[in-house]
Each structure stands twice: as structure tokens, then as C-alpha cells.
TORZA-560207 format. One record per residue (C-alpha): x, y, z. Coordinates in steps of 0.2 Angstrom, whole numbers, plus 5000, padded with zeros to 4 digits. Layout:
XYZ/...
***
This chain:
531947355058/530147285059/529947385074/530547535066/529147515053/527747495065/528347645074/528447755057/526547685052/525947715069/526647905068/525947935050/524147865056/524247985071/524648135060/523248085048/522048085062/522448235069/522348335055/520748275047/520048285066/520648465068/519748515052/518148425056/518148525074/518448675064/517148655052/515948595064/516248755074/515648795092/513948725096/513748645080/513848805069/514648815052/516448855054/517848905044/518148725036/516348755027/515548605034/513848605041/513348525058/511948405057/511348455074/509548515075/509348695076/508748795093/507648905084/506948785070/505048825079/505248995075/503849065063/504049185051/503349365057/502049455048/502549585037/502449755046/501049845035/501850015035/503749955034/503249825022/502549965009/504250045011/505149885007/504149864991/504350034987/506350034988/506549864978/505249954964/506749994950/505350124940/505950304943/504150364944/503750274959/502850364973/502750324991/501150375000/501450245014/502750315025/502150415039/503350565037/503250735031/503950775014/504350945006/503651024990/504850914980/504450744990/506150744998/506250735018/506450905026/507450955040/506651085049/507551255049/507451265068/508251105069/509651155058/509951315069/509951225084/511251095077/512451235073/512251305091/512551125099/514151105088/514851245095/514551185113/515651035111/514350925119/514750755127/514050595125/513750545143/512050455149/510650555152/509850545170/508350425171/507050555170/507850625155/508950765147/509150895159/507751035156/506750935141/505350855152/505051015161/504851105143/503850965135/502450955148/502251145146/502051115129/500650985132/499751055147/499951235145/501151365155/499951415167/499351235170/498851215189/499451025188/501251085183/501151225197/500751105209/501850965205/500550845200/501350785185/502350625184/503550635168/504950535160/505850555142/505350415132/505950325115/504750445106/502850405105/503050215102/504250205117/503150305128/501650195123/502550035128/503350115144/501450155149/500949985144/502149905156/501650035169/499749995166/500049815167/500949815184/499749955193/498149975185/496549885192/495949865175/496849755162/495749795147/496349945136/495249995122/495850075105/494950145090/494350035075/495250065066/496850115073/498750125071/499149945071/500649965081/499450005096/498849825097/500549755098/501149885110/499849845123/499749655121/501549645122/501449725138/500149595145/498649695143/496949645134/496549735118/494849795115/494149905101/492750045101/491950105085/492750245077/492550245058/491050235048/491350175031/489750205022/489750405026/491650405027/491650505043/491550475062/490450355069/489950465084/488650365092/489550205090/490850265098/489950355114/488950195115/490450075116/491350195128/489850195138/489650005138/491449975143/491849925161/492050065174/493750125174/494350045158/495950115150/495450215134/496750245122/496250415110/497250495097/497350675101/497250745084/497650695066/496850505068/497950385061/497450295049/495750375045/496250575046/494550595056/494450695070/492950735083/492250905083/492451025097/490650975102/490950795101/492550805111/491650875126/490250735124/491750595124/492550685140/490950675149/490550505144/492250435149/492050555166/490350465170/491250295168/492850335176/493950285162/495850305162/496250405146/497850385136/498150505124/499250465110/499950655104/500950635088/500650785078/500450935090/500651085078/500551005063/498650985061/498051175064/499851245065/499551315080/500251215097/498851265109/497451235098/497951065093/497950995112/496451105115/495350945118/496650865128/496751005140/494751005141/494950825149/496350885161/495251025166/493750915169/494650805182/495350655171/497050595177/497650575158/499250495153/499950575138/501250485126/501950625117/503150615101/504450735093/504650635077/503450725067/503250895073/505150905075/505650805060/506750695071/506150525066/507650435069/508250515085/506750445096/506350605106/504650605117/504050605135/502850505145/501650605157/500350555170/499150675179/499050635197/498050695211/499550765221/501350795221/501550635233/500750525220/501650605206/503250565215/502850375216/502250365198/503750445192/504850335203/504050175195/504150245178/506050275181/506250095186/505450015171/506450125160/508050075169/507549895165/506949915148/508450035139/509250105155/509250295148/508650385134/509750435119/510350625121/510550705105/508850725099/508350785116/509750915116/509050975098/507050975105/507751055122/508951195113/507451245102/506151245116/507451345128/507851485115/506551605109/507251635094/507251455089/505651435096/504851555087/505651475071/504951325076/503251375075/503451445059/504051265054/502451205059/501351315051/502351285036/502151105036/500151115041/499851235028/500651125014/499750965020/498051055020/498551135002/498950954996/497350885004/496251004994/497250974976/497050794979/495050824983/494950924967/495950814955/494950654960/493350754957/493950804941/494450624936/492850534942/491450654946/490350504949/491150494966/491050624980/492650644987/492450794997/492750655013/494550685009/494550865012/493550855029/495050745036/496550825045/498350795048/499550685038/498350545034/496650495025/495750355019/495550345000/494050214999/495250094990/495149904995/496649794999/496649714980/496549884974/497949954984/499049824979/498449844960/498950034962/500649984966/500949854953/500149954939/500550124943/502050114955/501050204969/501150134986/499950145000/499550045013/498449895011/497049975020/497050115007/497750265019/498650385010/499950495018/499550665012/501250735016/502050635000/500850724989/501750854978/501050974965/501950884951/501250714956/499550744963/498750734946/499650574941/498950504958/497150564955/497150484939/497750324944/496550294959/495250354948/495750214935/495850074947/494150124952/493550124936/494249954930/493549884947/491749924941/491949854925/492549684933/491949554945/493149594956/492149594974/493349704981/492649874972/492850044980/491950074995/490650204990/489450315002/
***
């Protein structure tokens, strides 16, 4: 009898141990993670040492805008074109191309390493011209990229492996992502003077002086047009002097081409400086984006191309670009590329695309003029004409960081902390409200002890 009780007690204890032991393991989960039982491991996390990343200056503004419940809010921070109603605009040429693509019942196979068939060939014609000797003699190495950002990063990876110079110079100021892209590729980033805050214009003398003092054969990143964030581009005469300066120092020029066709409305006119560099013998690289001029922001379509001395060199460079792309992202997405290729290969659609570009360029120019006039009427003690002298999608407002933040808090108008404004976000309906708010912020700063008062000439 006693032995039976012993076995009974032993069996009960064993069952209790197994039940609660199993619950503990479920709660702990594999590797100490919280499991279905809801218990949390006391183990130290393998990622506790990871710091919080700094807020992206552009995406952070959009996040703040999205959280703002005020219906009258305006986003002038995002670098994307908006129509006359302030809404995202799908280009008519893109809509027409999508209808044709739908009828073709395309598959979703991988694209070749070089890119979607036909896209690269047509893209380099857009950049260098149909009559380009470099194209005729197969001297251009080119590959499809993940839009302009992907082209820049792929370019950086190539340069970090094969460039004799490991220093890359970007304008001051520049698109902030330039710095991260090239640093992450292992290159040392330097700056050359570009914008003069006092005159609100190009610091041409400073720019040429810095490019002249840079070590021979340095890598120089130049925005081909519509400079981001200032909206200030060199004149044609200045471009020729910059070209000669870089030629004398044997610099490698990387053109960031993000807005072709959106500044003047003319595809060829917008790349006249770039083509001048090529004609003068520069072996340039071009990072081409189709995000803005096709409105394909989320499709990530672009190309990276290098002008080489001959066809043999071009083949070698292209082979390395393919190898790098293979290890980074394997192959490029196809849908946006098919849209672009369909438009560029169809004369009717290409004609419509040129009309779309002209429409965007005209609206941006008109909104820039309207903002200048509205600002001048709200505050005639300041000369606002510098805004009307800018080109492309952006301009500097002259607002300090604190004033830019106040603009959001007090008026629900969002710009970058640098004071950069996206002209494409301005409409006939909101331009006077924007101008009144900017002028009001400036006047408020004048009558306080705010050290971050608006920068004036």
C-alpha cells in the first residue's frame, strides 16, 4: 500500500514538472525570445549596443507632416512633383504605356544583369545624344540601376575598387544622401564651395578655386541641373570654365542627372553642359534617374553609365558593374523599366512624354514666379528676386532651422530644416498662405532676440 502511494506521488510530481517546464520553454522561445507563454528572457540582447539612427532630413519631414491632424497642412519638403491641385500626378504618357503593357500580358521573369532589353540603349541616347560618337563606337559602359540613388551607390562601389583616387568631392551644400552613399562605399567625402548665403547665388570663384586645389584626378560629383537643395545652376559661360578647370586637373566627373527635361522642358537643352564635358574629352560617369521626369518614384528605374576610351575598356568596366550589381541586388526590377522602355521606343508615346515634361517645367516656373511676387508683396523690405533666379524643383527660402520648425508648428507648412522649399508643392490656392507665413515668421524673428534670424543679403 505504501509503495503504491509513493508511486502515485512520484507520478504527480513528474507530471507537474513536465507541464510547468514545458510552459517555461514555450514562454522563453527559441534563443531567449518572448514566446506564446508571454514570458520574456533575462538574456542580454545581441543588439542592445545598436544606437538609434539619426532622422532622415527629408523623410523625417514627411513623417511629421503625416502625423499632423490639421487639414490645412502643406508639405513643401518632399522632392516629388505635384499637379495644380497639389496631388501626385501620373504622367499621361505613363498611363498610355500601362494600357499597352497590360494588353501584352508580360511575365515577371528576372531582367538580364545589364537591365531590361532595350532600356539601357535608349537611355544613353537620351543622355549623350543620338549622334554621340561614344555611342557609335561602343565606348559607353552602362547598366540599369535602382534609380539615381542606386546608380550613385553602384558607382561608389565601383570607384572604391578601381579608382586611383579615393576622395570624392560634393558641393556644399548638396543632397545629404550623397555623403552617406559614398562614405558607405568606403570613399572619403570632401566638399567644394557652391552656395553663397550672403548673395544667395553661386559661389563660382570659391567653387573653381576648390576644384583647382583638389588633388589631381579627384572624383568630383556635379549635379547636372536643378541643383538640390539650392536650385542654383551655373551659367553656360561658367559651365565651360568649370569644365576646363576639371580638365586641367584630370578630375573624374560624376554627373548626378535627376531632372532631365524638367528644368527647361527640353531634354537636349537640359544636358547641354554634360555633353560639353564629354565633347571636351572627359571620361564622365552619369547616374541617371527616371523617378522625377517619369513620375515613377516607387518603381526605382535608372541607369549608370561610364564613358570609356574605347570599346574594349567599356566591356571591362561593364563586366565589373554587372558583377557588383549581381552581389548587391542580383537584378533590377522590371515593371517601371518596361514602362520607360515602352515610351522611349514608341514615337507617339515619346512625343506625349515630351509634352508632359514641358507641362511640369512650365508649372514649376509659374509657381516660382508666383511665390516670388507673393513674398515681395508681403514683405517688401527684403529682395526676394533670388527665388526667381533658381531652377528646377527646389530653392532656398532663407529660413533658419528654428524658423523652418516654427513654420510647421505655427502654420502647418513643412519645409526642410535647411529652409529648402519644393516649388512643385506650391499651387495657386496655397501660394499666398505660404508667402504670408514665411514673411510672418521673418517679422517675428526680427522683433525677438532669436539668434537664428532670417539670412538676408
